[in-house]
N, C-alpha and C positions, 0 to 999 in steps of 0.2 A: 360670216357663217365658216363654220368649220366642217369639213367631210370627214367623217368617220369611215374608215375603210377596216373592214373585218376578214382576217384572213382565216379560212375554215380548212382543216385537213379532212380531206374527203379519200375513203378508201375505194379504189375501183374495184369491181366485181371480182377481178381475177385475184387481188390479194385478200379479199374478203374470204374465198372459197380456200385458198391456201391456209391462212390463218385459222379457218374453221376445222378444216381437215386435219390440220397438224394437231391442234387441241383435242379433237376426237381421239387421234391415234394414239397420244400420250394417256389420256383417259383410259382407253381401252386396254394399253398395254399395261398401265398400273393395277386396273383391276385383276387382269389375268394373273399377273405376278402375285398380288395378294391372295388371290385364290389357291394358288399353287402353294403358298406358304401354310396356308390352314390345313391342307391335306396332311392325314396322319398316316403315314405308311410304315407298317410295323412287321416284325418278323423276330420272335423270341419264344422261348419254351417255359413251360412251368412243370416241376417236378410233383406228382401228386402226391408223392410219399413224404415230401417235406411238410414239417410242421406248419410253416407259414400259408400253405395251400389246402389244409385240411377241411376247410368249408366246401371245396370242390368235390369231397366225397359224399355229400348228402344233397338231394332235389332242393333247389331253394338257395342253395350257399352260393356265395360269390366272393371273388377276391378282386382287389384293384392292384393293376398291374403296370408294367412298363411306364415307369416314373409318374404314376397317377393319371395315365392318358386313356387306359384302356379298363373295362370292366369286364370278367367272365364270370358267366352264370352256369351252375349245374341245374340241368333241366331233366324232366323224366326221360326225354328223347335224345339227350346227349348235353352238348356244350353250346353257349351262346356267347360270342366275344362282340363288344360294341365299343366305339369309340367315346370318351366323355367330353370330346371337343364338339362344342354347339356350332351347326351348321350355318348359323345367321353370322356371327363375327369372331368366332374362335375362342369364345370363354369356356371356362371348365366347368359342365354341369354337375350336378349333385345328384346321386340316387337317392330317392325318398323313400323306397321300399315298395312303391307301386309305380313308379316311373322315374322321370328324370326332369330336374328344373334347372334353368340357366338364370344363375343370378344377376346378370348383366341388364337383359332386356325382356325378361319375363317369359322366355319361350319354354315349352313344356313338351315333353315326349313320353310315350307309353312306356311299359317294361320292355318291349320290343324294339323302340327307338322310333316308332312313328310319330310324327309331329301331332300332338294334340292341340296347340294353342300357341298364340304369339307370332313372332315374326321368323322363326326358322323356315328356310326355303326348302328344306329337304330332311330325310329322317337323319338319325346316326349313322355313321359308317359301321356296317356289320364287316365282321372280318373271319375269315376261314379258320375253322379248328380241326386240327387232325389229331387222333389218339393213336399214339405207339407205345403199348404197355402202361407204364404209369406215367408218362411224359405227354402233355399236351403241345403243342406248336400252333401258335397263333401267327397268322400272315395275312397280308392283304394292303 
């Protein structure tokens, strides 16, 4: 008759808590850093007298600026600047003429940047637009 001895590795409670807390800390840190990387901080100007920005002289006109990351609209009450970076996972959204659509996961936003469908957790980032003469300063 042979006796089979099985050796089992059993983690004690303290070891389990240390491992679990360490894993949670690493996950939280990575999520925080990933969120920071998606923030689109801008500070640039647009010259309204430049031909490339002529669409901003009429209501409903818009230009895409800042290397394709910001859209600036001319509205009857002034200007609106929105990020073109989806708040879900950082994909670049497209302007559809009535709102925005994310090609990555189907998120949609209205023309003001509010979420209208899909997974985005927050509206598109709005930036401050300051007008000084013929120059728009977009920041935020």
